[in-house]
N, C-alpha and C positions, 0 to 999 in steps of 0.2 A: 504492498500497498506508500507505502516515503516514496522509494523509488518512484512510480507512477504519481503523484504529489507533486514529487517537485518538476520531472515534465512535464506537470501541466502545467506546470508556471514557468517555468524557462519556453513554452510554448508562446504561455503567451507576454512571457519580458519579449520573444525573436517577433511578434506583430507588431509592437510597440517600435520596434526599431525597423518594422518592419521586411524586415530577413523571409520578407512567406512561403522560402521554401522549405530553411529550417525549423521557421513555429512548425507549418507542416506533419515536419519527420517526428519530432519530436511528437508533439502531438498525437499523430498515430502511434507510435509506439506507447502514449502512457495512455491511449483509451484499449490498446491492446492487452498491456497489465490490466488495467480495471478487467477486466472481460474477462481475464485468465484466472483473476483471482473471487470474481462476482460481485466486483463493487462497487452496488449501480451505481447510486451516491455519486464517485469517481466516473465511474463512465458516464453523467448525465451531464459533471463540469467539462470533462474534456473533450464531449460532442460539442457542446454550447462553445468553446476556445474552437476549435477547428473549421466551425460555422464562422464565426469570426473570421475567421483566419482566410476560408474560401470568398466570403464575400467582400476580402480587402483587396484580393485578388482575379477580381470580375468573375469567380467561375458562382454566378448568381442560384443554380443550382443545387450542387451538391450544397452551397451552402444551406440552400434550403431541407436538403435531405438531413445532415447531419444534427442541424432545430428539428427538426419534426422530431425523432427520435428521439433529440433528452428533452423533447415535452412531453412525449407519450412515460419519456421514463419519471420525471419530476413528475405529473400526474399521479400515479402508480405512488410514488415516495411519500405522496402530500408533502411536499419542502415546499412552502409560499417561495426562501429567499427564489429554487434553481428554479419554479413553476417565471419565476419575473424575468430570472436570466436567459430563459430562454422565448420567452416570449421578446426580450432587448434584441436573441440575437434571430428570431423569426420577421421583425422586423425589420431588421438591416436584409437579410436575405429577401422581403421582398422588395427592397426599396435596391437592390441588385436586379433584380429581374424587370424594375419596371414598374411593379403593381406596389402605388402609392397608397390608393384605399385598405388594404391589408395590412401593411407598412402601417401605415395610421391604428387599424381597429390593435396590431400586439402591441403597437408602443403605450399606447393606454390604455388595454389590458396590466405590461409592465407598471404604471408610471400608483395606480390600482392594491397587486398584490404588492409590488417593492412598498407600497403605506401600510398596509394589513399587517405585512413583516413588518414595520420601522426599520428598513431597512433604506437611509439614503440617499446612499452615492446610487443605485440601481436607481432609485427613483425619478432621480438627479440624468441620469442618463436617460431615463426613459423619454424623461419628460423634452430634451434635449432630440432624442430621437423623432418625435411626435413636434416640435415647433418644424425640425427641417420639413416632412411631412406637408404643414401646412402653412407655410409657404411656399411650395415647389405647389402645390394645390389655392394659388392665393388666397387666402384664407389667412390675414395678413395680421387683421385685430389678433388671431384665433393662437396666431404661430408669434405674435410682438408677448404676448398673455404670456406664453408657456414658457419665450428663456426668459422669462421674469424672474421664471418662479422657479428656473435651474438655475438661474443668476444669483441670485439670494441662498436660496442655499449650501450651494456646495461654499457663498462663501460663510455664513452662517458654520458651518461646519468643518470648515480650509480645507476643503479636496480645491489645492491649488490645482491639479493640476488638469480634474473635469472644470473646475473655475475655467482655466483657459479655454476652456474648448466656449462652454457659456457665456464668456466673456465675448471671442468671435463669432457667437451664433447671435448678438443683441447685436452687435453691431451688420454684420448681415444684412440682418429682419429690417434692422434699421435704412439702411442704404436702400434695400430692395421698396421703404416705402416715397422714395423720391427719384426711383430712376424706375418710372416706368414700362421705357423702352428697351430693358436690359430680355436680352433672350434665353427662354429661357434652359436654352439645353446648358447657356454660360450658366446659368445662376441656379444648377445641378452642378455642373462641373466646383462650383465656388462651394458649396455647399459642403461638398461628398469630402472635401481638403479640409475643410473644419472639424469633421466627425472624424476624422483620419489623426487627428492629430488627440492621442490618448497622452495619460500621467494619471 
């Protein structure tokens, strides 16, 4: 269990450093270890991280498959934190596939589930995802509201890396409000750069 958990953490770090092939290899090994020893919670955690790596790499279908498996496991285990993280992973997978409404639905579910579990970091991540989707759907007032909530939450809790994402998103949405002529593809490209900055 210890070795598999270390692999999982290392995979997450490599994802943040954008070394996606290394992250994918580490997380694939972690997933195999967890499955070999029958650790279903660890399996779900590895699948969530693997989904995020695949989404970052542009493999939306692979990201969805991993996140969906993680979600099913998380529900069976009855672990609200895992369920919330799986919802976030499904949101990112759907976003990678261009499914804005499905992505928003999962980010909103992640927000509610994380709030119920009292895990503010995951809730802030979900709020950021919701804000990005709402901005893409031209619902800029709603997007601004979610971005404000995420920024306040990360500031209050001292989540500095995530706070930088929230602050960048807040600025991004403010710019959109004053630049109606921006192309949606430009918007999407900018948004992906914002959400990809972990810390």
